[in-house]
C-alpha positions, 0 to 999 in steps of 0.5 A, a space after each residue: 097799829 095801823 089806823 082805820 076810820 070809825 065807820 063813816 065818821 071820819 074819826 081815826 082809830 086803832 083796832 084796839 082802844 083803851 077803856 078807862 072804866 076800871 082805871 078811873 075809880 077804886 071799885 069795879 066789877 072785874 075779876 082779880 081786881 084785888 090782885 091787880 091793884 092791891 090795897 092802894 086805891 087813893 085818888 093819887 095812886 089811881 091817877 098815877 096808875 092810869 097815867 102809866 097805862 095811858 103812857 104804855 098804850 100811846 107808845 104802843 100805838 093805841 089811838 082810841 081812848 074811852 071814858 065816861 062821866 060815871 067812871 069816877 075820875 076817868 075824865 079828870 085823869 085823862 085830861 091831866 095826862 093829855 096836858 102833861 104829854 102836851 098832845 094836840 087834839 088830833 093826836 088821839 080820838 076820845 069818846 065819852 058818855 053821859 047818862 050815869 052819875 058816879 055816886 061811889 064817893 071813892 069808896 070800895 064798899 059804896 052802897 050805890 056806885 052809879 045812878 042812871 038818868 038819861 034826861 035832857 037836863 042830865 045830857 046838858 049838865 054832863 056834856 058841859 062837865 065833860 067839855 070843861 075837862 076835855 075841851 077840843 079833845 072830845 070827839 065822840 059823845 054817847 048815851 051810856 047804856 041805852 035800853 028800851 026800858 029807859 025810854 031815851 030812844 023815844 025822848 024827842 027832846 033828848 034826840 033833838 038835842 043830839 041832832 043839834 050836837 051832831 050838826 055842830 060837829 060832835 059825833 054822837 053815838 050810844 052804848 048798849 048792855 043787857 040781854 036785849 042789846 040787839 033790839 036796842 041797836 036795831 031800834 037806834 038804827 030806825 030813830 029819826 028826828 025831822 028825818 035825821 038819825 043822830 047816831 053814827 057809832 054804837 058800842 056794845 058788849 061782844 065776847 066769846 061768851 056773849 055774841 048775841 048782838 053780832 048780827 045787829 052790829 053787822 047791820 049797823 056797820 052796813 049802814 056806815 056806823 062805827 062799831 066799838 066793842 066793850 067788855 071783850 074779856 067778859 069782865 075778867 072771865 076770859 083772862 087768867 083770873 077766870 075759872 070758866 069751862 071755856 078756859 080750856 078751849 081758849 087756853 088750848 088755842 092761845 097756847 098754840 099761838 104762844 099768847 095769853 088767853 086774853 089775847 086769843 079772846 080779843 083776837 076773836 073779837 077783832 076777827 069780826 069784819 064789822 068791828 072797828 075798835 075792840 076795847 082793852 080794859 087793862 089796869 096794869 102795863 103787863 096786862 095791856 101788853 098781853 092784850 095788845 098781842 091780839 092786834 097781830 094774832 091771826 086765828 085760823 078758821 078752825 080756831 074761830 069755829 071752836 071758839 064760836 061754841 063757847 057762847 052762852 044764852 044771853 040771859 045766863 051771861 047777863 045774870 052772871 055779870 050782874 052777880 059780880 061784886 064791886 071790888 
């Protein structure tokens, strides 16, 4: 894949990146996880699987990798992979996130898998932990799921610290989730500390079922922000594991282009001119290769018009997502 720049940050990325949310911990909310991973979820087995998918992604040309403190041992697995391959920091662009702490204890049936805390103390603690693992490989650090309710975009101490990190050379961003994503993005575009906005990148959920944040992301792109799209396949709902009414429409278009449903759905994300990176959440090498077919798939205007009709009301989409079991 040809590289491109992540907004005005100067960071080199590829149109498809690899997200490690489902590879760094034994339980996650993606459909079909039991079929994909089987019963073996030991730390050693998951690290081996993570390395296999990272190897395949790197060979295929993927150069943006996405982790978080709350993704179990994702940063640890990524760090061990980087050292095993002997990759210099300039070989890949890596983003991670702070604001959630993993509390699952490597259990599938944990009562609570992660806890949110977006205080200044958590920012400083988690950044130190991330840097201990990733060091000079860390390029981008984001608030994990900023919301209006959390108050993090009004916390002057946190914002001042983010400005300080930006001035030291770390690219700062935020991720957003939920039915009010668009409002959060627009508020983030207005944030200032002593005349400086600390943010240069936004990561949001956009897929064929949840497209409400699109205009806000286009506005961020217009201001020079990098735009990363997560949950491109709706946590498995837009893959062969899904049982959506939308599958018939996506499947018909995918069939005409001789690709999987996942590739057609990912190609629809990439068709948005404001997208810099669309994340694959693949947990197997065949899944990854199927996802990567999106990089060369050109959907027609007619295809895109049909696919636009699949969007759900945001409240319905996020209610469905919140009902997905950790497995």
